SERO-567855 format. One record per atom (N, C-alpha, C, CB): residue number from 0; residue in one letter; z negated, x negated, y. Coordinates in steps of 0.1 Angstrom, whole numbers. Last residue first. Glycine has a CB too. Layout:
N
resi	resn	z	x	y
NUM	A	Z	X	Y
...
//
This chain:
119
resi	resn	z	x	y
118	N	111	95	69
118	N	103	108	70
118	N	96	120	64
118	N	107	111	74
117	S	114	65	62
117	S	118	80	55
117	S	106	88	68
117	S	113	81	31
116	M	130	33	70
116	M	117	44	78
116	M	122	61	73
116	M	117	42	102
115	P	142	6	56
115	P	145	20	61
115	P	128	26	67
115	P	153	32	46
114	E	140	-24	67
114	E	134	-16	60
114	E	136	0	64
114	E	121	-21	61
113	S	141	-46	88
113	S	156	-37	82
113	S	151	-24	73
113	S	168	-48	69
112	E	123	-55	97
112	E	131	-48	108
112	E	140	-41	100
112	E	139	-58	120
111	E	114	-69	72
111	E	105	-56	83
111	E	113	-48	86
111	E	99	-58	98
110	N	133	-90	73
110	N	132	-79	60
110	N	124	-65	66
110	N	121	-85	46
109	T	127	-102	100
109	T	142	-94	96
109	T	141	-84	82
109	T	154	-108	91
108	T	103	-112	93
108	T	104	-100	104
108	T	116	-96	103
108	T	102	-103	118
107	H	109	-128	73
107	H	99	-119	68
107	H	98	-106	79
107	H	84	-127	66
106	T	126	-148	84
106	T	132	-139	71
106	T	119	-125	72
106	T	130	-151	50
105	T	109	-156	98
105	T	123	-148	103
105	T	128	-144	94
105	T	134	-155	110
104	A	93	-171	85
104	A	83	-161	89
104	A	96	-153	100
104	A	66	-169	97
103	A	103	-188	66
103	A	102	-175	59
103	A	94	-166	67
103	A	96	-177	45
102	N	115	-203	88
102	N	124	-199	83
102	N	119	-183	75
102	N	130	-211	76
101	S	89	-217	97
101	S	96	-208	104
101	S	112	-199	102
101	S	95	-215	114
100	R	87	-228	74
100	R	77	-220	74
100	R	84	-210	88
100	R	60	-229	75
99	S	105	-250	75
99	S	107	-241	61
99	S	91	-226	64
99	S	104	-256	42
98	E	98	-263	96
98	E	111	-257	98
98	E	109	-244	86
98	E	123	-270	95
97	K	75	-273	87
97	K	77	-264	100
97	K	87	-258	96
97	K	79	-271	114
96	H	82	-295	65
96	H	74	-282	62
96	H	75	-268	73
96	H	59	-286	62
95	K	100	-307	81
95	K	109	-301	71
95	K	100	-289	65
95	K	113	-313	58
94	D	83	-317	95
94	D	91	-313	101
94	D	99	-306	93
94	D	97	-321	108
93	E	68	-331	73
93	E	61	-323	82
93	E	68	-314	94
93	E	53	-331	89
92	V	85	-352	68
92	V	83	-340	60
92	V	75	-329	67
92	V	76	-344	46
91	A	90	-367	96
91	A	100	-361	85
91	A	97	-351	79
91	A	102	-369	75
90	A	65	-376	94
90	A	67	-369	104
90	A	78	-362	97
90	A	69	-377	118
89	T	62	-399	69
89	T	56	-381	69
89	T	59	-371	84
89	T	34	-381	68
88	T	76	-416	79
88	T	84	-409	70
88	T	74	-394	70
88	T	87	-418	53
87	K	65	-422	104
87	K	78	-420	105
87	K	82	-408	95
87	K	85	-433	101
86	A	40	-432	91
86	A	41	-424	103
86	A	52	-413	106
86	A	41	-432	112
85	V	50	-452	71
85	V	43	-439	71
85	V	41	-425	80
85	V	33	-442	68
84	N	60	-470	95
84	N	65	-469	89
84	N	57	-455	78
84	N	67	-481	85
83	K	26	-473	108
83	K	42	-466	116
83	K	52	-462	110
83	K	50	-474	126
82	F	11	-486	88
82	F	7	-471	95
82	F	21	-466	101
82	F	-5	-471	109
81	I	26	-511	82
81	I	23	-501	75
81	I	20	-486	77
81	I	15	-505	70
80	D	20	-519	107
80	D	34	-518	105
80	D	35	-511	92
80	D	41	-532	104
79	M	-8	-521	109
79	M	2	-513	122
79	M	11	-509	116
79	M	8	-522	135
78	L	-12	-536	89
78	L	-19	-525	87
78	L	-13	-518	95
78	L	-32	-525	88
77	M	0	-564	99
77	M	5	-560	87
77	M	3	-546	90
77	M	-1	-565	74
76	S	-20	-566	119
76	S	-5	-564	123
76	S	3	-560	110
76	S	2	-578	130
75	V	-46	-572	106
75	V	-42	-559	115
75	V	-28	-557	117
75	V	-49	-560	129
74	T	-32	-593	93
74	T	-39	-582	82
74	T	-36	-572	91
74	T	-56	-583	77
73	R	-35	-611	115
73	R	-19	-613	106
73	R	-22	-597	96
73	R	-18	-634	93
72	R	-61	-616	119
72	R	-50	-608	133
72	R	-37	-607	122
72	R	-45	-621	152
71	T	-74	-626	100
71	T	-76	-614	106
71	T	-63	-606	114
71	T	-89	-616	116
70	D	-61	-652	103
70	D	-58	-641	91
70	D	-59	-629	99
70	D	-69	-641	78
69	G	-58	-655	137
69	G	-54	-663	125
69	G	-56	-649	115
69	G	-65	-678	121
68	K	-88	-632	154
68	K	-76	-644	153
68	K	-74	-649	139
68	K	-81	-657	162
67	V	-102	-614	179
67	V	-91	-612	164
67	V	-82	-620	162
67	V	-82	-601	164
66	P	-129	-622	198
66	P	-116	-618	194
66	P	-110	-621	181
66	P	-108	-622	201
65	T	-160	-601	188
65	T	-149	-615	192
65	T	-141	-610	185
65	T	-153	-631	188
64	G	-172	-580	185
64	G	-172	-583	196
64	G	-168	-598	202
64	G	-184	-580	199
63	T	-175	-558	167
63	T	-177	-573	167
63	T	-178	-581	175
63	T	-170	-578	162
62	D	-164	-537	178
62	D	-177	-536	176
62	D	-185	-551	169
62	D	-178	-522	167
61	K	-135	-535	171
61	K	-139	-536	187
61	K	-156	-537	187
61	K	-134	-519	197
60	L	-135	-532	146
60	L	-124	-544	149
60	L	-136	-546	164
60	L	-102	-540	152
59	V	-147	-508	141
59	V	-153	-518	138
59	V	-149	-529	139
59	V	-156	-517	130
58	A	-130	-491	157
58	A	-142	-491	159
58	A	-145	-504	152
58	A	-148	-478	154
57	C	-104	-494	143
57	C	-101	-500	156
57	C	-120	-500	156
57	C	-90	-488	170
56	L	-111	-482	118
56	L	-108	-498	117
56	L	-107	-501	133
56	L	-92	-503	107
55	K	-112	-457	126
55	K	-127	-464	121
55	K	-122	-480	119
55	K	-135	-456	104
54	A	-88	-452	130
54	A	-97	-449	143
54	A	-110	-460	137
54	A	-102	-429	145
53	S	-72	-456	109
53	S	-68	-464	121
53	S	-81	-463	131
53	S	-54	-457	127
52	A	-84	-436	93
52	A	-85	-448	92
52	A	-85	-457	101
52	A	-77	-451	85
51	R	-73	-414	112
51	R	-88	-414	104
51	R	-88	-431	102
51	R	-88	-403	87
50	L	-46	-416	101
50	L	-49	-417	119
50	L	-63	-418	118
50	L	-43	-402	131
49	L	-45	-413	77
49	L	-38	-429	80
49	L	-46	-429	96
49	L	-16	-430	81
48	T	-52	-387	72
48	T	-56	-397	67
48	T	-56	-410	76
48	T	-51	-398	56
47	D	-28	-375	88
47	D	-42	-373	94
47	D	-57	-382	85
47	D	-45	-354	93
46	S	-9	-383	71
46	S	-12	-384	83
46	S	-22	-386	90
46	S	-9	-378	87
45	E	-17	-364	50
45	E	-15	-384	43
45	E	-15	-388	60
45	E	7	-390	30
44	I	-35	-338	53
44	I	-21	-342	53
44	I	-23	-361	49
44	I	-12	-338	71
43	I	-57	-316	48
43	I	-55	-330	48
43	I	-44	-338	47
43	I	-60	-333	40
42	S	-48	-282	54
42	S	-47	-293	44
42	S	-51	-308	51
42	S	-32	-294	38
41	P	-50	-249	63
41	P	-48	-260	68
41	P	-54	-272	58
41	P	-53	-259	82
40	Q	-40	-224	43
40	Q	-49	-231	48
40	Q	-47	-245	50
40	Q	-58	-229	43
39	T	-11	-205	53
39	T	-16	-209	45
39	T	-29	-214	50
39	T	-7	-217	40
38	L	7	-175	61
38	L	-1	-186	68
38	L	-8	-190	57
38	L	-11	-182	80
37	Y	23	-158	51
37	Y	31	-169	58
37	Y	21	-172	62
37	Y	42	-168	67
36	K	7	-134	42
36	K	19	-145	37
36	K	20	-155	38
36	K	30	-145	40
35	H	-25	-131	42
35	H	-12	-135	50
35	H	-6	-141	40
35	H	-14	-143	63
34	K	-47	-97	40
34	K	-34	-110	29
34	K	-24	-114	40
34	K	-21	-100	12
33	F	-74	-89	42
33	F	-65	-91	52
33	F	-59	-103	39
33	F	-73	-97	70
32	F	-87	-62	30
32	F	-83	-72	27
32	F	-72	-76	33
32	F	-83	-73	16
31	V	-119	-39	40
31	V	-101	-45	41
31	V	-98	-59	34
31	V	-95	-48	59
30	T	-138	-14	36
30	T	-134	-27	28
30	T	-118	-34	31
30	T	-136	-23	11
29	H	-143	9	49
29	H	-152	2	47
29	H	-148	-13	43
29	H	-160	9	40
28	G	-118	27	70
28	G	-119	19	54
28	G	-131	9	55
28	G	-103	8	49
27	I	-97	50	76
27	I	-111	44	81
27	I	-113	40	67
27	I	-125	55	89
26	Q	-65	57	91
26	Q	-75	58	78
26	Q	-90	49	83
26	Q	-66	49	62
25	V	-40	76	108
25	V	-48	63	109
25	V	-61	68	100
25	V	-52	58	126
24	S	-7	77	90
24	S	-18	79	98
24	S	-27	72	99
24	S	-22	88	96
23	R	13	76	66
23	R	14	79	84
23	R	1	85	90
23	R	29	92	89
22	T	13	72	43
22	T	7	86	50
22	T	10	85	66
22	T	-12	87	47
21	D	20	45	42
21	D	27	56	32
21	D	22	69	42
21	D	19	58	11
20	F	10	29	64
20	F	25	30	62
20	F	29	42	52
20	F	30	15	55
19	T	-21	36	78
19	T	-15	35	64
19	T	4	34	68
19	T	-22	51	54
18	W	-38	18	101
18	W	-29	27	100
18	W	-18	24	84
18	W	-20	26	115
17	V	-71	17	103
17	V	-60	11	97
17	V	-50	17	96
17	V	-63	8	86
16	K	-103	6	111
16	K	-95	18	113
16	K	-83	10	111
16	K	-95	28	127
15	H	-134	-3	93
15	H	-123	-7	102
15	H	-109	1	103
15	H	-120	-20	99
14	C	-167	-5	94
14	C	-155	1	91
14	C	-147	-5	99
14	C	-155	15	92
13	Q	-197	-8	104
13	Q	-191	-19	94
13	Q	-176	-11	88
13	Q	-204	-24	78
12	Y	-204	27	111
12	Y	-211	13	106
12	Y	-202	5	96
12	Y	-227	16	98
11	H	-182	43	131
11	H	-188	42	119
11	H	-191	27	118
11	H	-179	47	108
10	E	-174	44	156
10	E	-185	58	152
10	E	-187	54	139
10	E	-179	76	152
9	T	-156	20	157
9	T	-169	24	168
9	T	-180	33	163
9	T	-164	31	180
8	A	-140	7	138
8	A	-143	17	141
8	A	-158	22	144
8	A	-138	23	132
7	N	-116	-21	147
7	N	-129	-17	142
7	N	-133	-2	145
7	N	-141	-26	148
6	G	-86	-20	144
6	G	-95	-24	149
6	G	-104	-24	143
6	G	-97	-22	156
5	L	-57	-16	128
5	L	-59	-16	143
5	L	-73	-22	151
5	L	-58	-1	147
4	F	-39	-33	107
4	F	-53	-32	114
4	F	-51	-26	127
4	F	-60	-45	116
3	Y	-18	-11	87
3	Y	-15	-22	98
3	Y	-33	-24	103
3	Y	-3	-15	114
2	E	-7	-16	53
2	E	-13	-11	64
2	E	-13	-20	74
2	E	-26	-6	60
1	T	9	-5	21
1	T	11	-16	32
1	T	1	-5	44
1	T	33	-20	36
0	M	0	-8	-12
0	M	-1	3	1
0	M	0	-12	13
0	M	-20	15	0
//
């Protein structure tokens, strides 16, 4: 059954007003399940993990108080190169995910608009 949330039913304790597509009327329900097809739970992606790791590394290097030289400097430069390369590839993957989510939302909207409304 397709329903659209209208808001809280102020005249009833902990109830919600919903418009039901099948009956074409406003109904009051005690329990409402919000199902979002095209919204997903955010997850920690690789670029977020890399940003957190680089922030921690920067904090550690700043706390040492001595200039970074020699092997440590070369290692930090190598890590920065790795971060940059991974960020580029991750950005491309994220762009593909954003595009597919956008396409799915457009398809969903188009499907809803094209559904015939019976009287």
